[in-house]
Structures are given as structure tokens and as C-alpha cells.
N, C-alpha and C positions, 0 to 999 in steps of 0.2 A: 492753273489752279493749285498745283502742288506748292506754289510759293506761299499761299495764305494758310495752308494746313498746319496747325500747331499741335496736332495730336501725335504722341510718340507711340510706337508700336509696343504692345504689351508682350511680356515674356510668356512662354508657354509653361503651363503647369502640368504636373503629372498627378493624376488623381487615381491613386491605388486603393481599391477596397479588397481586403483580404477575404477569401472564401472559407478559410479554415481558421478556427480559433482553438487554441490549445490551452485550457484552463490550468492544467498541471504546470505547464511552462510559465505561465503568468504568475502562478502562486510561488513557484521556485524563484523567479526574478524578484517578486515583492519581498520574500524572505531574505534574499541576498541584499536588496537595497536597505532593508531594516537592519540587517547585521552590519552593514557598512556605516549606517548612520549611528548605531549604537557604539560601534568601535571608536568613532571619532569623538564621542562625548566624554571619554575618560572614565572617571570613577562612577558617575551617574549611569553612564552606558553599561558598565559592568554590573551594577545593581539591577538594571532593567533586564539584561540578558539572563541573569540568574533567576529573576522572578519569572520571566517568560518560559524558562526551562521547566520550572515547577508546574506551570499551567499546561504545557503541551505534553509533559511526561511521556517519555519513551517514543517520540516521534510522531505523535498525533494520530490521525485517521489511518495513514498508511501502515503504521505499526499494528493497529487493531485489525486491519484486513489480513496482515501476515499472521497475526496470532490466531485469528479465526480460521485461516486455512490450515494452520498446524493442528489446531484442536480437531478439526473435521478429519484430517488425515489420521490422527492418533485414534480417534473414535472408531474409524473404519477399520483400522488394523486390529483394535481390540474386538470388534464384532467378528471379524474374520477368524481370529484365533479362538474365540469363545465357541463359534459354530463348529470349527474343526475339532476342538476338544470334546464337544458334545457328541459329534458323530463318531469319533474314535472310541468314546466310552460306550456308546450303544453298540458298536460293532464288537467290542471286547465282551460286553455282557451277553450278546447273542451267540457268538462263536466260541469264546474261550470259557465262559462260565459253566456251561454244561460239562465240559471236559475236566475242569477244576472240581466240580462237585463229585464227578465220578471218581476222580483220583483220590479225593479226601475220604470217600466212603470205602 
């Protein structure tokens, strides 16, 4: 019966379905592809790169997150210093002010 069988065996396929998706990596790769495309276009690509630099201004969302973290850190430092100065002033008024008044009189 194998003599009349005209069907050829099919090759095996590998069906890989990733379980993890990294959107940051995909975004980086897309930006890299875009840069490569713009680099190959010459003068028009240069104009587009400059225009896109104005739109994203200073790194886009990641720069905003970094800036927000720095502002939060700075604000927390300011609050700690302000509270320390208030406590120091109160302590000076309670402890040293009566001595100063007595000395002045």
C-alpha cells in the first residue's frame, strides 16, 4: 500500500507562546527601529528626529517619573529640616530664654 501513497511527511513546527511580556523592552526596540529608519532617510530623517525631540522633551514619561521622585525627596528633606528647626527654637525658648532674661535684668 505504501506504493500508492503520494502524501509527503510534514515538517514539525515549534509553537512558542511567551508567558512574559515586557512593554518597556518593546518600547525601547520600537524607538531603536524608528531611529534606524530616520537615520537612513538623510535630511528628512534629521528634520523628523529634531521634531520628535521637541515633542518628547527631556526623555518622556521616564524623565517625569525621575523628576517626581526628586521633587518628593526634596520636599521630604525640607519638611524634616523645618521640623528640626522648629523643635530647636522651641527648646531654646524654654531652656535658654529665662536664663537670658535673668542675665539682661
